[in-house]
N, C-alpha and C positions, 0 to 999 in steps of 0.2 A: 742856596741854589734854587733857581727856577728850573722846573723840568720841561717847560715848554720848548719844543724843538730839539730836545735831547734824543740821542739814539741809544736804545737799550736792548740787551738780550736777556731773556729769562729762560733758564733751563727748568725742566719739570713744570712747564707752564700749563699743562693740560688739565690740571685739577688742583684743588686745595690752595695752599699758600701761593704756589706759582701762578695759578689763575687769578687769584686776588691781587697779586703784584701787577699782573698785566692790566687788570681793570683800573687799579689806582694810577698807574703810569699813563694809561690812555686818557683818563679823566684829567690828569695834570698837563696834558698836551704833548707828551713824549711820543716818539716813534718807537714802537715795540715790536721786536721779533720774538714771538711766543714759540718756544721749541719744546718738544717732548718726544720721547721714543714712540709714543702713540700719536702719529700725525693727525689722525681724525679727531682726537681729543683736543689737540692744539687748535685745529681748524674750528671746532665748535666754540672754543673760547673766543677766537678772533672774530667769529661771525657776530658776536654781541658787541664788538668794539667798533671804533671809527675807522676811517680810511687810512690812517697812519699805521695800523697794525697789520702784521703779516704772520703767517704760521709756517713752521718747517719741522721736519722730523730731525731729531738729533739724539744719538746714543752717546752719552757723555763718557762712556768707557772707550770710545774711539777717538784717540787724540787727533788724528788727521781730520776727522769730521768736525771736531770742535774748532780746530785751527781754520778750516775752510769756512765755517760759519762766521767767525770773527772777521776773516778776510773779506767775505762777501759784504758784510755791513760796512766795513771801511771803504771798500771799492764803491759802494753805492753812495755813501754819505761823506766820505773823507775823514771820518773819525768814529770812535766808539766811546760814548760817554759813560755808560753804565753796564756792568755785567753782574747779573744775579745768578750765582751758583746755587741753585735751589733743588735740583733733582736728588732724590735719595730713596732708599728703601730701609725697611726694618724687619728684623726677625725677633719674635717674642717667644720665650719658653726657656726651660732649663738648659743651661749651657752645654751639658753633656749630650743633648739631643741634636745639636747643630752638626751638620756635616761640613767637611772641608770645602765642598762646593758652595755651601751657603756662606761660610766665612769669606771665601774669595769673592763672591758676588757682592757682599756688602762693602768690602774693602775697595773693590773696583769702582763701584758707583759712588759711595759716600766720601771716599778719600781721593782716589785717582780722578774721579769726575771733577772734583774741585781743583786738583792739581792741573788737570788739562785746561780748565778754564783760565786759571791764573797764568799758566805758561803761554797761552795763546793771546790773552788780552793785556796782561801787565806790560810787556815790552812795548806794545802799541801805545798804551796810555803814557808811558814814559816818553816816548818819541813825540807825542803831541802835547805833552806838558800838563795834562789834566786827565781826570777820569775817576771812577769810583767802582770798587769791587765790593759786592755784598754777598757774604756766604751764609747760607741758612744752616745753622747748627741746631741746638736744642738745649733745654735744661739738662738733658743727658750728657751734654758736653761740659757742664759745670758741677753736676752732682753725680752720684753713682748708686744704682740699685740693681740687683740681680734680675734675671729673666729677660733683660735686654742688654746682655753683656757685650755682644758684638756691636750693637748700636751705640752704646756708651763709649766703647773704644774708638769708633770712627768719629763720633761727634766731639770727643775730647781732642782728637787730632785736628779737626776743623777749627776748633777754638784756638788751639795753640798755633796753628799755621796762620790764622788770621791776625792774631795779636803780634806775632813775629813779623809778618809781612808789613803790617801797619807801621811798625817802628822804622822800617826802611822807606816805605812809600810816601807817608805824609810829608816829610821834609822835601820830597821831590814832586809834590803837587798832586799825588794820587791818594784818594781816600780809601780806607778799608773798614768795613763794618761787619761784625758777626752778629747774627740774630739768633737768640736763644729763647724760644718760647717753650712754655709747658704745653699741655694738651690743647690743640687747636682743632676746630671742627673740620676735619679732613678724613679721607678714607683710612688713615692710620688707626682710627679709633675702632674700626670694625673688622679689620683684616690683619693678616700676618701672624699666624700662630703655629707653634710647634708643640705637640704634646698637651693640648688643652688650654694653652694660653688664651685669655680673653682680653683683647686689647682695650676695648672701651672701659671695662671694669678697672683694669690696671692703671691706665693713664688718668682716668677721672678720680680714682681713689687717691692717686699720688698728688693730684692737684687739689683735691678736697672740694670739688664742686663742678660747675658747668665748664664745658670747653670754651676757649677763647675764640672769638669770631675771626675768621681768616681775613675778611676785608678790613676789620679794625686793625689787625696786626700789620697789614699792608700799609695802611695810613700811618701807623706808628713808625714803620720802617722808613717811609719817605721823609718823615719829620726828623728821624735820627740821621739820615743822610744830610739833610739841610743843616743840621747842627754839627756835622762831622764827628759824630759819636763813635767810640770804639766798639761798644757792645750794647745790645738792646736785649733786656730781659723782661718778659711779659708773661702773665699778669703780675700783680703786686705780690700775690702769695708765692709765686716763683722767685721773685726778688728776695723775699724773706728767707726762703729755703736756701738760696745761694749764699746769703750772708751768714746763715747758720753753718753751712758747710765750710765756709772759710774760717769762721771763728772757732768751731768745735767739730773738727772732722771725725774724731772718734765717736762722739755722741751721734753725729749724723749717720755713721756707719752702723751703729747699734739700732737706730731707728729704721734704717734700710733693711737690716736683717729681720726685724719684727714685721715690717711691711711685706717683704717677700714671703715670709712664712704664712702670713694671713692670705696673701694672694694664692699661694700654692694650695691652701686648704679649700679654696673656692673652685679650683679647676678640676675638670674631669679629663682623665687621660684618654688619648686616642683621637684627638682632632687632627685633621690633615694639615701638613705644613703649607705655608703660603707666604707671599711677599706683598708689600704695599708701597706704592709711590707716595712719599711724604711731601712731594711738591704739590 
């Protein structure tokens, strides 16, 4: 695939992975609609891009707004080539501290937000006979460790949804890719705590080193689209963890229990709750 002249929508494009995707698409010659619930953040990203890029406010929990955004791109260009369902949040901390409102918020954004994107874009892509849907999941969608239980649940759902949709879509001309990175240098590393959870410590300890660069992940993602890959797992240490989880799930669970116990011992109770946009 050449991205020159293609029309793309990126959700959660105001920061992190979403902003990096917008930059990579713009550099590759695509027309990019950078959307975010924070319209100013989306505008700041677009201000660094070329004339083919636009910004818009989009709340992915609003199905009508997602549909309207897709319809607007199709009305302007006659098609939608690429949809990046990237917006998301995370809660970190012991599961019993999460409120039902927090559970509902992460389900609404991380799962229903992707559903809304698929429901709006997939029928259009089938009608036009081509397109590509890219869903940002996480290593948390392939492996499981506590203190990010709600995040793990939603990202497993995104991986399953993506792989199931791909089995329908590819024979009909529409690609589906699910992106499963470990710790990426985004706001997720520094925010989003309940009861003393320290995100940067947690995610970097899980990865065993430095965070992966968001722009590098965006370039990896475009290459994966070009190759029509089903799943992208980065960096290499994450790929090794995924293989271990598949080969020895019981061992991986014991390692996860040890890891969570170590993390809990590092934490200080009483931190205020918060959320973070992982886009």
